[in-house]
PAFIKOL-7745 format. One record per residue (C-alpha): residue in three letters; x, y, z. Coordinates in nm, 3 decimals, padded with zeros to 5 digits. Example, Ala and Ser with C-alpha at 12.3 -4.5 7.8 and 13.67 -1.06 7.14 Angstrom:
2
<res = ALA px = 01.230 py = -00.450 pz = 00.780>
<res = SER px = 01.367 py = -00.106 pz = 00.714>
# end
This chain:
193
<res = MET px = 10.706 py = -13.774 pz = -05.499>
<res = PHE px = 10.715 py = -13.445 pz = -05.306>
<res = TYR px = 10.335 py = -13.427 pz = -05.306>
<res = ASP px = 10.317 py = -13.781 pz = -05.167>
<res = GLY px = 10.554 py = -13.673 pz = -04.889>
<res = ILE px = 10.337 py = -13.373 pz = -04.805>
<res = LEU px = 10.028 py = -13.595 pz = -04.788>
<res = ILE px = 10.209 py = -13.840 pz = -04.556>
<res = ALA px = 10.319 py = -13.547 pz = -04.339>
<res = ILE px = 09.961 py = -13.414 pz = -04.317>
<res = ILE px = 09.825 py = -13.757 pz = -04.221>
<res = THR px = 10.100 py = -13.792 pz = -03.960>
<res = GLY px = 10.022 py = -13.444 pz = -03.828>
<res = LEU px = 09.655 py = -13.535 pz = -03.790>
<res = ILE px = 09.746 py = -13.860 pz = -03.611>
<res = ARG px = 09.960 py = -13.650 pz = -03.376>
<res = ARG px = 09.649 py = -13.439 pz = -03.311>
<res = GLY px = 09.782 py = -13.142 pz = -03.503>
<res = ASN px = 09.562 py = -12.910 pz = -03.705>
<res = PHE px = 09.577 py = -12.668 pz = -03.996>
<res = ASN px = 09.585 py = -12.346 pz = -03.790>
<res = GLY px = 09.959 py = -12.308 pz = -03.852>
<res = PHE px = 09.898 py = -12.293 pz = -04.229>
<res = ALA px = 09.679 py = -11.986 pz = -04.180>
<res = GLU px = 09.965 py = -11.812 pz = -03.998>
<res = LEU px = 10.225 py = -11.907 pz = -04.260>
<res = ARG px = 10.407 py = -11.615 pz = -04.417>
<res = LEU px = 10.656 py = -11.686 pz = -04.697>
<res = ARG px = 10.870 py = -11.427 pz = -04.868>
<res = SER px = 10.793 py = -11.412 pz = -05.241>
<res = GLY px = 10.518 py = -11.666 pz = -05.179>
<res = TRP px = 10.375 py = -11.610 pz = -05.528>
<res = ILE px = 10.680 py = -11.783 pz = -05.682>
<res = PHE px = 10.585 py = -12.142 pz = -05.593>
<res = PRO px = 10.236 py = -12.142 pz = -05.755>
<res = LEU px = 10.376 py = -11.961 pz = -06.060>
<res = LEU px = 10.648 py = -12.226 pz = -06.106>
<res = LEU px = 10.390 py = -12.502 pz = -06.074>
<res = ILE px = 10.171 py = -12.342 pz = -06.342>
<res = ILE px = 10.471 py = -12.298 pz = -06.576>
<res = GLN px = 10.567 py = -12.665 pz = -06.536>
<res = ILE px = 10.213 py = -12.778 pz = -06.610>
<res = LEU px = 10.206 py = -12.558 pz = -06.922>
<res = ILE px = 10.538 py = -12.705 pz = -07.041>
<res = PHE px = 10.411 py = -13.060 pz = -06.993>
<res = ILE px = 10.090 py = -12.980 pz = -07.182>
<res = THR px = 10.249 py = -12.791 pz = -07.472>
<res = GLN px = 10.580 py = -12.970 pz = -07.532>
<res = GLY px = 10.413 py = -13.243 pz = -07.735>
<res = LYS px = 10.224 py = -12.988 pz = -07.944>
<res = ILE px = 10.465 py = -12.696 pz = -07.990>
<res = VAL px = 10.802 py = -12.786 pz = -08.139>
<res = TRP px = 11.001 py = -12.494 pz = -07.998>
<res = VAL px = 10.875 py = -12.564 pz = -07.642>
<res = ALA px = 10.994 py = -12.924 pz = -07.670>
<res = ALA px = 11.327 py = -12.810 pz = -07.814>
<res = ILE px = 11.409 py = -12.584 pz = -07.519>
<res = SER px = 11.209 py = -12.747 pz = -07.238>
<res = GLU px = 11.526 py = -12.848 pz = -07.054>
<res = TYR px = 11.619 py = -12.478 pz = -07.023>
<res = PHE px = 11.273 py = -12.402 pz = -06.887>
<res = PHE px = 11.313 py = -12.676 pz = -06.626>
<res = LEU px = 11.659 py = -12.555 pz = -06.523>
<res = GLY px = 11.522 py = -12.200 pz = -06.496>
<res = ILE px = 11.239 py = -12.326 pz = -06.279>
<res = TYR px = 11.494 py = -12.492 pz = -06.051>
<res = VAL px = 11.703 py = -12.173 pz = -06.025>
<res = VAL px = 11.400 py = -11.961 pz = -05.931>
<res = GLY px = 11.283 py = -12.235 pz = -05.692>
<res = LEU px = 11.624 py = -12.237 pz = -05.523>
<res = TYR px = 11.600 py = -11.860 pz = -05.480>
<res = PHE px = 11.254 py = -11.900 pz = -05.321>
<res = LEU px = 11.384 py = -12.165 pz = -05.081>
<res = TRP px = 11.690 py = -11.958 pz = -04.993>
<res = VAL px = 11.492 py = -11.644 pz = -04.901>
<res = ASN px = 11.263 py = -11.862 pz = -04.685>
<res = ARG px = 11.540 py = -12.074 pz = -04.531>
<res = ASN px = 11.432 py = -11.969 pz = -04.179>
<res = GLN px = 11.124 py = -12.193 pz = -04.217>
<res = ALA px = 11.150 py = -12.533 pz = -04.048>
<res = GLY px = 11.272 py = -12.797 pz = -04.292>
<res = PHE px = 11.353 py = -12.555 pz = -04.576>
<res = TYR px = 11.728 py = -12.620 pz = -04.556>
<res = TRP px = 11.656 py = -12.988 pz = -04.623>
<res = ILE px = 11.425 py = -12.900 pz = -04.911>
<res = LEU px = 11.689 py = -12.660 pz = -05.047>
<res = ILE px = 11.957 py = -12.931 pz = -05.039>
<res = GLY px = 11.727 py = -13.185 pz = -05.209>
<res = VAL px = 11.625 py = -12.941 pz = -05.482>
<res = PHE px = 11.989 py = -12.840 pz = -05.534>
<res = LEU px = 12.094 py = -13.205 pz = -05.578>
<res = ASN px = 11.821 py = -13.258 pz = -05.838>
<res = PHE px = 11.919 py = -12.935 pz = -06.012>
<res = LEU px = 12.287 py = -13.033 pz = -06.009>
<res = VAL px = 12.233 py = -13.372 pz = -06.172>
<res = MET px = 12.002 py = -13.219 pz = -06.432>
<res = ALA px = 12.240 py = -12.930 pz = -06.504>
<res = VAL px = 12.532 py = -13.164 pz = -06.580>
<res = ASN px = 12.309 py = -13.387 pz = -06.796>
<res = GLU px = 12.172 py = -13.139 pz = -07.050>
<res = GLY px = 11.883 py = -13.026 pz = -06.832>
<res = ARG px = 11.727 py = -13.371 pz = -06.791>
<res = MET px = 11.697 py = -13.601 pz = -06.491>
<res = PRO px = 11.869 py = -13.935 pz = -06.555>
<res = VAL px = 11.652 py = -14.238 pz = -06.479>
<res = SER px = 11.780 py = -14.589 pz = -06.419>
<res = LEU px = 11.615 py = -14.832 pz = -06.661>
<res = GLU px = 11.653 py = -15.107 pz = -06.401>
<res = ALA px = 11.472 py = -14.898 pz = -06.138>
<res = ALA px = 11.210 py = -14.792 pz = -06.395>
<res = SER px = 11.130 py = -15.157 pz = -06.467>
<res = ILE px = 10.870 py = -15.140 pz = -06.188>
<res = LEU px = 10.676 py = -14.882 pz = -06.392>
<res = ASP px = 10.447 py = -14.922 pz = -06.690>
<res = PRO px = 10.653 py = -15.052 pz = -06.987>
<res = PHE px = 10.536 py = -14.749 pz = -07.185>
<res = TYR px = 10.747 py = -14.527 pz = -06.958>
<res = ALA px = 11.060 py = -14.736 pz = -07.025>
<res = ASP px = 10.992 py = -14.721 pz = -07.399>
<res = ILE px = 10.970 py = -14.342 pz = -07.409>
<res = LEU px = 11.285 py = -14.320 pz = -07.197>
<res = LYS px = 11.469 py = -14.541 pz = -07.447>
<res = ASP px = 11.337 py = -14.332 pz = -07.736>
<res = GLY px = 11.449 py = -14.013 pz = -07.561>
<res = ILE px = 11.113 py = -13.838 pz = -07.595>
<res = TYR px = 11.031 py = -13.789 pz = -07.228>
<res = ALA px = 11.070 py = -13.418 pz = -07.160>
<res = LYS px = 11.220 py = -13.386 pz = -06.816>
<res = HIS px = 11.393 py = -13.724 pz = -06.797>
<res = GLN px = 11.646 py = -13.925 pz = -06.992>
<res = LEU px = 11.785 py = -14.274 pz = -06.969>
<res = LEU px = 12.079 py = -14.316 pz = -06.733>
<res = ASN px = 12.376 py = -14.463 pz = -06.924>
<res = ASN px = 12.758 py = -14.470 pz = -06.931>
<res = ALA px = 12.771 py = -14.106 pz = -07.047>
<res = THR px = 12.560 py = -13.985 pz = -06.752>
<res = HIS px = 12.732 py = -13.756 pz = -06.505>
<res = LEU px = 12.658 py = -13.796 pz = -06.132>
<res = GLY px = 12.419 py = -14.081 pz = -06.209>
<res = PHE px = 12.389 py = -14.172 pz = -05.840>
<res = LEU px = 12.192 py = -13.847 pz = -05.797>
<res = GLY px = 11.942 py = -13.945 pz = -06.067>
<res = ASP px = 11.614 py = -14.131 pz = -06.031>
<res = ILE px = 11.758 py = -14.462 pz = -05.917>
<res = VAL px = 11.541 py = -14.558 pz = -05.618>
<res = PRO px = 11.234 py = -14.767 pz = -05.711>
<res = LEU px = 10.925 py = -14.747 pz = -05.489>
<res = SER px = 10.667 py = -15.021 pz = -05.518>
<res = ASN px = 10.445 py = -15.240 pz = -05.302>
<res = PRO px = 10.377 py = -15.178 pz = -05.013>
<res = TYR px = 10.414 py = -14.814 pz = -05.120>
<res = PRO px = 10.078 py = -14.721 pz = -05.276>
<res = ARG px = 10.218 py = -14.579 pz = -05.603>
<res = GLU px = 10.496 py = -14.720 pz = -05.815>
<res = GLN px = 10.757 py = -14.457 pz = -05.893>
<res = VAL px = 11.129 py = -14.397 pz = -05.920>
<res = ILE px = 11.287 py = -14.125 pz = -05.710>
<res = SER px = 11.625 py = -13.963 pz = -05.649>
<res = ILE px = 11.832 py = -13.902 pz = -05.337>
<res = GLY px = 11.735 py = -13.535 pz = -05.375>
<res = ASP px = 11.366 py = -13.635 pz = -05.366>
<res = VAL px = 11.423 py = -13.824 pz = -05.040>
<res = ILE px = 11.598 py = -13.524 pz = -04.882>
<res = MET px = 11.326 py = -13.285 pz = -05.006>
<res = ASN px = 11.061 py = -13.508 pz = -04.848>
<res = ILE px = 11.243 py = -13.507 pz = -04.515>
<res = GLY px = 11.236 py = -13.127 pz = -04.525>
<res = GLY px = 10.873 py = -13.117 pz = -04.634>
<res = PHE px = 10.781 py = -13.354 pz = -04.351>
<res = ILE px = 10.959 py = -13.135 pz = -04.094>
<res = PHE px = 10.791 py = -12.823 pz = -04.238>
<res = VAL px = 10.438 py = -12.965 pz = -04.229>
<res = GLN px = 10.485 py = -13.114 pz = -03.882>
<res = GLN px = 10.605 py = -12.776 pz = -03.751>
<res = LEU px = 10.302 py = -12.600 pz = -03.901>
<res = MET px = 10.048 py = -12.856 pz = -03.782>
<res = LEU px = 10.185 py = -12.891 pz = -03.432>
<res = SER px = 10.239 py = -12.517 pz = -03.384>
<res = GLY px = 09.873 py = -12.478 pz = -03.482>
<res = LYS px = 09.790 py = -12.731 pz = -03.211>
<res = LYS px = 09.967 py = -12.515 pz = -02.951>
<res = THR px = 09.782 py = -12.207 pz = -03.079>
<res = SER px = 09.441 py = -12.372 pz = -03.049>
<res = SER px = 09.513 py = -12.521 pz = -02.705>
<res = ALA px = 09.647 py = -12.185 pz = -02.583>
<res = SER px = 09.324 py = -12.016 pz = -02.686>
<res = SER px = 09.105 py = -12.270 pz = -02.502>
<res = PRO px = 09.018 py = -12.192 pz = -02.140>
<res = LEU px = 09.230 py = -12.378 pz = -01.883>
<res = LYS px = 09.066 py = -12.573 pz = -01.605>
<res = GLU px = 09.160 py = -12.467 pz = -01.255>
<res = VAL px = 09.327 py = -12.736 pz = -01.047>
<res = ASN px = 09.272 py = -12.726 pz = -00.669>
# end
C-alpha cells in the first residue's frame, strides 16, 4: 500500500505543477538502510518457500526489519511527514510484535481478494500475515480495512498503513513543491513597470 500512496503523491505533485528537483536535493541520514531493508524483504519472500530455516524464523527477520526501519525514520524525523510514517510503522510493528511477528488479517476484509489468499491465510502458510481470530492481540491495528473498486487494486490495509501513507504524501509533496520553488527561483524574473 505504501508504494501506491507514493505514486498517488507523485501524481498529485505533478498536478500541482511540482517537479522532481527536490528529490535531487534530498539528503537522508543512513540513507543506505531503506534499500537494504527492501532487498532483505524480497530475499525472504523468495527463499521462505524453498529454505526451511528461513520460513521457520521469517517472523524474526520481519520484526528486525521493522526495528531497523524505525531507527532510520527516527534519525530522519526532521523530514516533512516522517513523524507520520514513524507512527504508522510503529503501529504495524506493535501489532506484529504482540502476534508472534505476523500481521493479523481480517478474513472478512480479505474476502475482496483472490480466494487463494484467504486459503493460505486459513492454512497459516503466508509468511508475514496470519488470520485474525479471538486469540489476536490488538486486532484493530491489523489489516482490517478492505480497499476495492473504485480503488484500482484490491487490497487489505491497516490503520498504520493509512498513517504511513499520510506521512509519505506529505513528504513527497514537500519535495516536489520545494523543487518547484527552486526551479522558479532560478528562472529570470520579468520586470514590471
